C-alpha positions as CSV (number, residue, x, y, z in Angstrom):
1,M,12.7,13.4,-4.8
2,G,14.6,12.4,-8.0
3,A,12.5,11.4,-11.1
4,N,14.2,7.9,-11.3
5,M,13.7,6.9,-7.9
6,T,11.5,4.3,-6.3
7,I,10.7,3.8,-2.7
8,F,10.6,0.0,-1.5
9,L,8.3,-0.5,1.3
10,F,8.8,-3.7,3.1
11,G,6.1,-5.1,5.2
12,A,2.3,-4.9,5.1
13,S,1.3,-3.9,8.4
14,K,-0.9,-1.2,9.4
15,M,2.2,1.0,9.7
16,A,3.1,0.0,5.9
17,E,-0.7,1.2,5.1
18,D,-0.1,4.5,6.6
19,Y,3.4,4.9,4.8
20,I,1.7,4.0,1.5
21,A,-1.1,6.5,2.0
22,V,1.3,9.2,2.4
23,L,3.6,8.2,-0.5
24,N,0.5,8.0,-2.8
25,E,-0.6,11.4,-1.8
26,L,2.9,12.6,-2.8
27,K,2.8,10.9,-5.8
28,I,6.1,9.0,-5.2
29,N,6.7,5.7,-7.2
30,C,6.5,2.9,-4.7
31,Q,6.9,-0.8,-4.6
32,V,5.4,-2.7,-1.7
33,I,7.0,-6.2,-0.8
34,C,5.7,-8.6,1.8
35,R,6.4,-12.0,2.7
36,S,2.9,-13.8,2.3
37,Q,0.1,-13.9,-0.1
38,E,-2.2,-13.5,3.0
39,S,-0.6,-10.4,3.8
40,A,-0.7,-9.0,0.5
41,M,-4.5,-9.6,0.3
42,K,-5.1,-7.9,3.4
43,F,-2.9,-5.0,2.5
44,F,-4.7,-4.8,-1.0
45,K,-8.1,-5.0,0.7
46,N,-7.1,-2.0,2.6
47,T,-5.1,0.0,0.2
48,Q,-6.2,-1.2,-3.4
49,I,-2.3,-1.8,-3.9
50,M,-1.0,-5.4,-4.3
51,P,2.5,-6.0,-2.9
52,L,5.0,-8.4,-4.4
53,T,5.2,-11.3,-2.2
54,G,8.1,-13.5,-1.2
55,G,10.0,-11.0,1.0
56,L,13.6,-10.2,0.2
57,A,13.4,-13.0,-2.6
58,A,11.1,-10.7,-4.6
59,L,14.1,-8.1,-4.9
60,K,15.9,-10.6,-7.3
61,D,14.1,-9.4,-10.4
62,Q,14.3,-5.6,-9.0
63,K,17.0,-3.2,-10.4
64,I,18.1,-1.1,-7.5
65,D,19.4,2.2,-8.4
66,E,21.5,4.2,-6.2
67,N,18.5,6.9,-5.8
68,D,16.1,4.3,-4.5
69,I,15.0,4.2,-0.8
70,A,14.0,1.4,1.3
71,I,11.6,1.8,4.0
72,N,11.7,-1.3,6.6
73,A,8.5,-1.5,8.2
74,V,8.5,-5.3,9.0
75,G,8.0,-6.8,12.4
76,I,10.6,-6.0,15.2
77,A,12.0,-9.6,15.3
78,D,12.9,-9.4,11.6
79,L,14.2,-5.5,11.6
80,V,18.0,-6.6,11.8
81,L,17.9,-9.4,9.2
82,V,16.1,-7.5,6.6
83,T,18.1,-4.2,7.4
84,K,21.4,-6.4,6.5
85,S,19.9,-7.9,3.7
86,L,18.7,-4.4,2.2
87,V,22.3,-3.3,2.4
88,E,23.6,-6.4,0.7
89,H,20.9,-5.9,-2.2
90,G,22.5,-2.5,-2.7
91,F,20.2,-0.1,-0.8
92,K,22.1,3.1,0.2
93,K,19.3,5.0,1.7
94,I,17.2,3.1,4.4
95,L,14.6,4.0,6.9
96,V,14.1,1.7,9.6
97,E,10.9,2.2,11.1
98,K,11.2,0.6,14.6
99,P,14.3,0.5,16.9
100,A,16.8,-2.0,15.4
């Protein structure tokens, strides 16, 4: 993986916790983003990592590099909307966790 790459992990579910466990083991720079403070606190309790909150709005202060990767692990109902928004925010590489 590129040295200047960040993985942006969207969602704070059990699946996201599993992703972060693997990414941490591989020592890959990752930023977790979820919608609510409640979800963030649960994620933090289980992983010791505090996500940014606010959902896609949290991207406004983030610089997206062409090497960055997004993992879309949000609920099924939001997969299409979030994936479209990730493309609009400049992500070229997106892994969509569930069928979209």
